[in-house]
C-alpha positions as CSV (number, residue, x, y, z in Angstrom):
1,M,36.6,111.2,48.3
2,K,34.5,110.7,45.3
3,K,33.2,107.1,45.0
4,V,31.3,105.3,42.4
5,L,29.1,102.2,42.7
6,L,29.1,99.5,40.1
7,T,26.3,97.8,38.3
8,I,27.5,94.2,37.8
9,L,25.6,91.6,35.9
10,C,26.4,88.0,36.8
11,A,26.7,85.8,33.7
12,A,26.9,82.4,35.3
13,S,24.8,80.3,37.7
14,S,25.2,80.7,41.4
15,G,26.5,77.1,41.6
16,F,29.3,77.8,39.2
17,L,30.2,81.1,40.9
18,S,30.4,79.5,44.4
19,A,33.0,77.0,43.0
20,Q,34.8,79.7,41.0
21,T,38.2,80.8,42.2
22,Q,38.5,84.5,43.1
23,E,42.1,85.5,42.5
24,P,42.9,89.1,43.5
25,F,44.4,91.7,41.3
26,P,48.2,91.3,41.5
27,N,49.9,93.7,43.9
28,G,46.8,96.0,43.6
29,G,47.9,98.3,46.4
30,F,51.3,98.7,44.7
31,E,53.0,98.3,48.1
32,S,55.6,95.8,46.9
33,W,58.4,97.0,44.5
34,E,61.6,95.5,43.0
35,S,64.7,97.0,41.3
36,Y,66.0,95.4,38.0
37,S,69.6,95.0,38.9
38,A,72.7,96.6,40.5
39,T,73.4,98.4,37.2
40,N,69.8,99.4,36.7
41,P,68.3,100.5,40.1
42,S,65.1,101.7,38.6
43,V,62.0,100.0,40.1
44,H,58.8,98.3,39.0
45,P,55.9,97.0,41.0
46,S,56.3,93.3,41.9
47,Q,54.5,91.0,39.4
48,F,54.7,93.8,36.8
49,Y,57.2,94.9,34.2
50,S,57.9,98.3,32.7
51,L,60.0,99.9,30.0
52,N,62.5,101.0,32.7
53,E,64.3,97.7,32.0
54,F,65.2,99.1,28.6
55,S,65.0,102.9,28.9
56,A,66.5,103.7,32.3
57,V,70.1,102.7,31.4
58,T,70.2,103.1,27.6
59,L,68.3,106.4,27.5
60,G,68.3,107.7,31.0
61,I,64.5,107.8,30.9
62,V,62.4,106.4,33.8
63,T,58.7,106.2,33.1
64,C,57.6,104.1,36.1
65,G,58.2,104.8,39.8
66,K,56.7,104.8,43.2
67,G,54.0,107.3,44.0
68,T,54.4,108.6,47.5
69,P,52.1,110.7,49.8
70,P,50.1,112.8,49.0
71,N,49.9,110.9,45.7
72,V,48.6,107.7,47.3
73,N,45.0,106.6,47.9
74,S,45.9,104.3,50.8
75,G,49.1,102.7,52.2
76,N,52.6,104.0,51.4
77,F,52.8,103.8,47.6
78,S,50.9,104.0,44.3
79,A,52.1,103.3,40.8
80,R,53.3,106.5,39.1
81,L,53.6,106.5,35.4
82,K,54.8,109.4,33.2
83,S,55.4,109.2,29.4
84,A,58.6,110.8,28.0
85,A,59.7,112.0,24.5
86,S,62.4,109.9,22.8
87,V,63.5,109.8,19.1
88,L,64.2,106.1,19.6
89,S,60.5,105.3,20.1
90,P,58.4,104.3,17.0
91,S,55.9,107.1,18.0
92,G,58.5,109.6,19.3
93,V,57.3,108.9,22.9
94,I,58.3,106.3,25.4
95,P,54.9,105.2,26.8
96,A,54.6,105.0,30.6
97,M,53.1,101.5,31.0
98,I,53.4,98.5,33.3
99,T,52.1,95.1,32.5
100,T,51.8,91.5,33.9
101,G,52.9,90.4,30.4
102,T,56.2,90.9,28.7
103,I,57.2,94.0,26.7
104,N,58.9,93.8,23.3
105,V,61.4,96.7,23.5
106,T,61.7,96.9,19.7
107,N,58.1,97.7,18.9
108,F,56.7,98.2,22.5
109,L,54.1,95.5,21.9
110,I,53.0,93.5,25.0
111,E,52.9,89.7,24.9
112,G,51.9,86.8,27.2
113,G,50.7,87.2,30.7
114,M,50.8,85.8,34.2
115,P,48.9,82.6,35.3
116,F,45.3,83.4,36.2
117,T,42.2,81.2,36.0
118,S,39.3,83.3,37.5
119,R,36.5,85.1,35.8
120,P,36.0,88.4,37.7
121,D,33.0,90.6,36.9
122,S,34.7,94.0,36.8
123,I,37.9,95.9,37.5
124,V,38.2,98.8,39.9
125,A,41.0,101.3,40.4
126,W,41.6,104.6,42.2
127,I,43.2,107.1,39.8
128,K,44.7,110.6,39.6
129,Y,45.6,111.8,36.1
130,A,47.3,114.8,34.4
131,P,47.0,114.3,30.7
132,A,49.2,116.2,28.2
133,L,48.1,117.7,24.9
134,N,49.4,116.5,21.5
135,A,50.4,118.8,18.6
136,S,46.7,119.0,17.5
137,N,45.6,120.1,21.0
138,I,43.9,116.7,21.7
139,T,44.0,115.5,25.3
140,D,45.8,112.2,25.9
141,T,44.0,109.1,27.4
142,G,45.2,107.0,30.3
143,Y,43.8,103.5,30.9
144,V,43.8,100.3,32.9
145,E,43.1,97.3,30.6
146,I,42.4,93.7,31.6
147,L,42.8,90.8,29.1
148,L,42.0,87.3,30.2
149,L,43.6,84.9,27.7
150,N,44.1,81.3,26.8
151,N,47.3,79.4,27.3
152,D,49.2,80.7,24.3
153,A,47.6,84.2,24.5
154,T,46.0,83.9,21.0
155,D,42.4,83.9,22.2
156,T,40.8,86.5,24.4
157,V,38.3,85.0,26.9
158,G,37.4,88.3,28.6
159,R,38.3,92.0,28.4
160,G,37.7,95.1,30.5
161,R,39.1,98.6,30.2
162,I,39.0,101.8,32.3
163,N,39.7,104.9,30.1
164,V,40.5,108.3,31.7
165,F,40.0,111.2,29.3
166,E,40.6,114.3,31.4
167,Q,42.4,115.9,34.4
168,I,41.6,114.1,37.6
169,G,43.1,116.1,40.5
170,A,42.1,113.9,43.4
171,F,42.0,110.1,43.6
172,T,38.7,108.9,42.1
173,R,37.3,105.5,42.0
174,F,36.8,104.2,38.4
175,S,35.3,100.8,37.4
176,A,34.6,98.9,34.2
177,P,32.8,95.6,33.5
178,I,34.8,92.7,32.1
179,L,33.1,91.4,28.9
180,Y,33.4,87.7,28.2
181,F,33.4,86.4,24.7
182,N,33.1,82.7,25.5
183,S,32.7,80.3,28.5
184,N,36.3,79.2,28.6
185,T,38.4,79.3,31.7
186,P,41.2,81.8,31.3
187,V,44.8,80.7,31.7
188,K,46.6,84.0,31.7
189,L,46.1,87.6,32.9
190,R,47.5,90.5,30.9
191,A,47.0,93.7,32.8
192,I,48.2,96.9,31.1
193,L,48.3,100.2,33.0
194,N,49.3,103.2,30.9
195,A,49.5,106.9,31.3
196,S,49.1,107.4,27.5
197,S,46.9,106.2,24.6
198,G,48.1,103.1,23.0
199,Y,47.5,104.6,19.6
200,S,49.2,108.0,19.9
201,P,51.0,108.5,23.2
202,V,51.8,112.0,24.3
203,A,54.9,113.0,26.3
204,N,54.5,114.1,29.9
205,S,51.1,112.6,30.6
206,E,51.2,111.4,34.2
207,I,49.0,109.0,36.0
208,F,48.9,107.7,39.6
209,I,47.0,104.3,40.1
210,D,46.3,102.7,43.5
211,D,44.1,100.1,45.1
212,A,43.2,98.2,41.9
213,E,41.0,95.2,42.5
214,F,38.8,92.7,40.9
215,I,35.1,92.5,41.8
216,Y,33.3,89.2,42.0
217,N,29.5,89.2,42.4
218,P,28.3,85.8,43.6
219,T,24.9,87.0,44.6
220,S,23.7,88.0,41.2
221,V,22.3,91.2,42.7
222,S,23.1,94.5,41.1
223,E,24.5,97.2,43.3
224,V,22.8,100.5,43.5
225,N,23.7,103.1,40.9
226,S,24.8,106.4,42.6
227,I,23.8,108.5,39.6
228,A,20.2,108.8,38.5
229,F,20.4,107.8,34.8
230,K,19.9,104.9,32.4
231,V,21.0,104.0,28.9
232,F,18.5,102.1,26.8
233,P,17.5,100.0,24.9
234,N,20.3,97.5,25.3
235,P,20.9,95.8,22.9
236,T,20.1,98.3,20.2
237,N,20.6,98.8,16.5
238,E,19.7,102.4,15.5
239,K,18.8,104.7,18.4
240,L,20.2,104.9,21.9
241,Y,18.7,107.0,24.7
242,V,20.3,108.4,27.8
243,E,17.7,109.4,30.5
244,Y,19.5,111.6,33.0
245,D,17.9,112.9,36.2
246,E,20.6,114.9,37.9
247,K,20.7,118.7,38.3
248,E,24.4,119.0,37.4
249,P,25.6,118.6,33.8
250,A,27.6,115.5,32.8
251,T,29.5,114.0,29.9
252,I,29.0,110.6,28.4
253,V,31.7,108.9,26.3
254,F,31.3,105.6,24.4
255,Y,34.4,103.7,23.2
256,N,35.1,100.4,21.5
257,L,37.0,97.5,23.1
258,D,40.3,98.9,21.7
259,G,39.7,102.1,23.8
260,K,39.0,104.4,20.8
261,V,36.3,107.0,21.5
262,V,33.3,106.6,19.1
263,V,30.8,109.0,20.7
264,R,31.2,111.9,23.2
265,K,28.2,114.0,24.2
266,S,27.3,116.5,26.9
267,V,24.3,115.5,29.0
268,E,21.7,117.7,30.7
269,R,18.7,116.7,32.7
270,G,16.2,115.0,30.5
271,L,16.3,112.6,27.6
272,L,19.2,112.5,25.1
273,E,18.8,110.7,21.8
274,L,21.9,109.3,20.1
275,D,21.9,108.0,16.5
276,I,24.3,105.0,16.5
277,N,23.4,103.3,13.2
278,T,26.8,104.1,11.8
279,L,28.6,102.1,14.5
280,P,29.8,98.6,13.6
281,V,28.0,95.7,15.3
282,G,29.7,94.8,18.6
283,N,30.1,95.6,22.3
284,Y,30.9,99.1,23.5
285,L,31.8,100.6,26.9
286,Y,30.6,103.9,28.2
287,S,31.6,106.3,31.0
288,L,29.3,109.0,32.3
289,K,30.9,111.6,34.5
290,T,29.1,114.5,36.3
291,F,30.5,118.0,36.7
292,S,31.3,117.3,40.4
293,G,33.2,114.2,39.5
294,K,30.8,111.3,40.1
295,S,31.2,108.7,37.5
296,F,29.8,105.4,36.3
297,T,30.9,102.9,33.6
298,G,28.7,100.4,31.8
299,K,28.4,98.5,28.5
300,V,26.0,98.4,25.6
301,S,25.6,96.1,22.6
302,V,25.0,97.3,19.1
303,Q,23.4,94.7,16.9
């Protein structure tokens, strides 16, 4: 299997981290499932909710179900999400999403979250993905998003997002750092797993997600990067460079914290210069993936 190693930067003192709680990702192996009711036997992973509660009975559409072998990374099940066309959806598509929050079935917005008070460094998940194409021949985007919130879910303490932009035929390990915007202790966790873009979902995009987990890094020691490359300077304000020292070609994608792609470039061995002076000030995530499937996710700050 293709694995990726993280580079995790610790943002707190070792004394704080040793006392910090380290809560796991809820039902991250997706081994525990529940049905909604006797009249709605569709299922959802325990501690998550899906649009099956609304769509399975009223529309006959099921977007969330159990992934079974060979569509599992480990154990007996994974989360299988597949979007579906429907004229009753605001976008014309029922998005295939599960969340630890609650779903407003009128506008499909997600609210609230489950109790959670830890500050993990990153999110990891094993993913297979078959994205569909929209009418403009643009490939859909699946994602795993983590929002750490205050009590009334009006303030975001931390945020992390894994975006998957292309066909992934075998379970692959993806990771993303969680960016913290203040030193507050979160109160709620809103995890959102979706087979489709939140902006413009496409019918028939299908994603399998398994073995999701939070990574905590109490040693403040960065793990070794399995791909020979670096992105610098960080922070930056005009130019960004990607120094790449692998023989096989790769693609690097930068996206904002809402998951929108802002830069996508092919990468060959050597030095790639990127002009980023048109990007708004803020934090951006990037994902570099080689032709053979090795991938790495990091973050960069534009000032």
